[in-house]
Steps between C-alpha positions, in 0.01 A plus 500: 500500500595189709822324415503124444701277735748460218542881462523550873770236539705652214461844652626384834792337334593833332499677838720227654752517212514878498567505870763225480804600296737277702469170683512694824193700410323184373551316823400815698171536311424125515548509874264804525231311300536194727477709817185659363362144472591428862841324471730538793869569450745255665886514492740221404719590794218443753374165626168537321414132514347572839305801357324344205155360561265277287285729299767781506635712212869592495784632285867582530752675281876452448731781411209719396506317166317164543175407677331182625135509612298202631163406651448216741178287480276492808598138559869544409748256636872444431559294189240683295602577142553850356318624191752754372486759226863604425588814295775753473495879535823596324521610134796586271602860564792733548660536844705799625861401559650517854729777359269676256670837455576555134519799270582574144492795250319720750243242608436350838470124451414202723679169474267208472516117471259285306296248702351192338450440130322816386423626149732789569437705183142543629640717786645754256320836476272429802406726776679322794499569872638332817351275758632260769607495860730726698679436830478813714610592854259643754559766772515226771794326324305207346472415139194415284429401141239713327341474161521785247319549164564820320194577292641713222743440206860542608718304262512408132723282275483699179557331160735641243323694227462306171694772325803401704434129478352408160505131565312509828195316353736226360668435834329543834792371708690746722767490766326461838794645688594807290184582304236420763566766761209716616529880514385658821544867418747760394813595686440872575736674732729192510557522128699827500604510866835397646573135538469382861752257634365290781782454750310425823454143609155343436338289756443132393133552605449796275370488141504873451794488256359211293201694358427841360399750779197587294375136512563471869323834561198384295469181698537673832231750397257212420559348842524835695842417629848654458726358224756388759226281663492280187734203564418264210243421249372262231346705221349397168392692196145469399283630216268777616232426239219330702353162421167534318225315318529512123363353175177579319290334776751553788585128460871563557723615786790716391739502795844450646578200717215275397761226531428431784297750703197370308521158671603653829205735516261216411646279767464769766144579396395138506655456845333810635164416352516142624473631860232765429188494722299369207711193458429185710777432755727205420444236758757246388742418219816677393672817621439751224815695419650747259870569448629812324871460428770737384790443250330248269631703207861428599472138618319527841820428691468747785357512852171624362489288181323171428801294575537649848368353823161675481279200407700243691485733804120517506467133433732422792350745743148384437591133512820475706528128548653288215187286467262808486732683256502205260123474518462867437723493188311206360162674552620827356457649151662802342383720211803673350338810344703697250415659159492317168565598148192590293503432124640809326322575175822617337707208612273196490792267405639548854233271638454126468201446265268356763609715794401862436347659808289815456450797732159476674496135402519375853765330720810366317649173625873500419667162438855401409637150456837618632331623817568863450141519610383259786162403347421131450184307412376480867561868591349614167192285562454660838537856356245424230250378752544813710458725200185317397339546838497877425389461137841617372705403193837335467773538232813298457853629431813308402800659337622394152779235496733743317465773770625524854245485783483740789427392848322608819503446875307177447795258439691654784221445752404158371842373623349514846268220395186705458278423201528800262329644196628789296232744372474855375305742294587593143678825427703672240834691516609314808797686668437826315463819692140495367332159489154396382262269677131409492255691721262205530776271607534681833170362625576160349821471712318614812227242443754226465683579821168541678387158376835355614464640849137387518510152351844350461502283818160343418606435142825342619302250700343365181838450328691174539850496349742302725 
């Protein structure tokens, strides 16, 4: 039985999400997809301005956690605009602390810190494991950062039995510092053995005393190195239950990290497909670009976030003179792609009466008069024209006046002067450990971004504003 394009796109998204428990893995997998499509890796520290050629396909990463990819038209010249799809690859999660060694009542425990605005009670009683990056030393004295993803349940944050907490269903709040500590195992020999006092000096470069030996041994085994070769790491907890299709007709995606690996995957796919052998080569027009940022969930203020130098850097390096740069910004357009809130059947009053997006209902344009989203009449018009070219559907979302509005990377990047529209796809349970999105919306997003890369520059020629 042949799968439809919609089912194929959703299935590819599931594979991407399951292989990407952290931003480091998402960027790694996005880079692999781009290289498969013929993109060449360049490095920010190199003088790549002399390497890039009209008609070329390139990408670079920063700190293993953000990625920018772009294609140059055959007749590219400095001052050309950029057609940018901007997303983020981070999601609310639990991070292992720099000093994680904890124990209590015979249990090995791991100290964690919350990252972003998660629905933390959804992490309770889940089969959790570890993923991230680890700095290790080699035999020749150099150091490298390697990714790790342990594919089995290791940790759990158990709830208290209802018999010991009769009011648990009346009050879901809990203390995130004292009542939200994962258990990693049982203290076996250490429990009844003599207490060891560490008297020897510890090197400042060593982390061996900061974490349980069992944890370091596990990580070392995954990388086939000795525990003492581990010098630092950034590890996150993730739910080992894989993303899957669900619903009576497989119309849903039940998954972690839909916000915002959904948009990131679709951006990468559209970029890769835009340079496939079946596609016509772009002769002139804008530089097509995708930007996958880190740290959106905590404000984007980092070297790999949307408020970093990533977009200004590529603008400046492609159009280094002040005049060419100004022209490039004026000719550019940015789609800020993040997820949107679908109408919840049990909480319909949480939506404004005329702004109730549905899953599988098409692209959602997000608008806010206070500019928490960057959409305006002009950018929304352009977006609708691009969706229409692929026969897609558009929905509108504005938050109620009596509710606070979230935000995206859009308003941050629009400060550069680039015209921006905020869009997304409707989903439920945003920021839960298990979210719900629409399977058909995957292809809808890919179609939008493909239409953008194919037709924005020509559409822009027909639009007179200033």
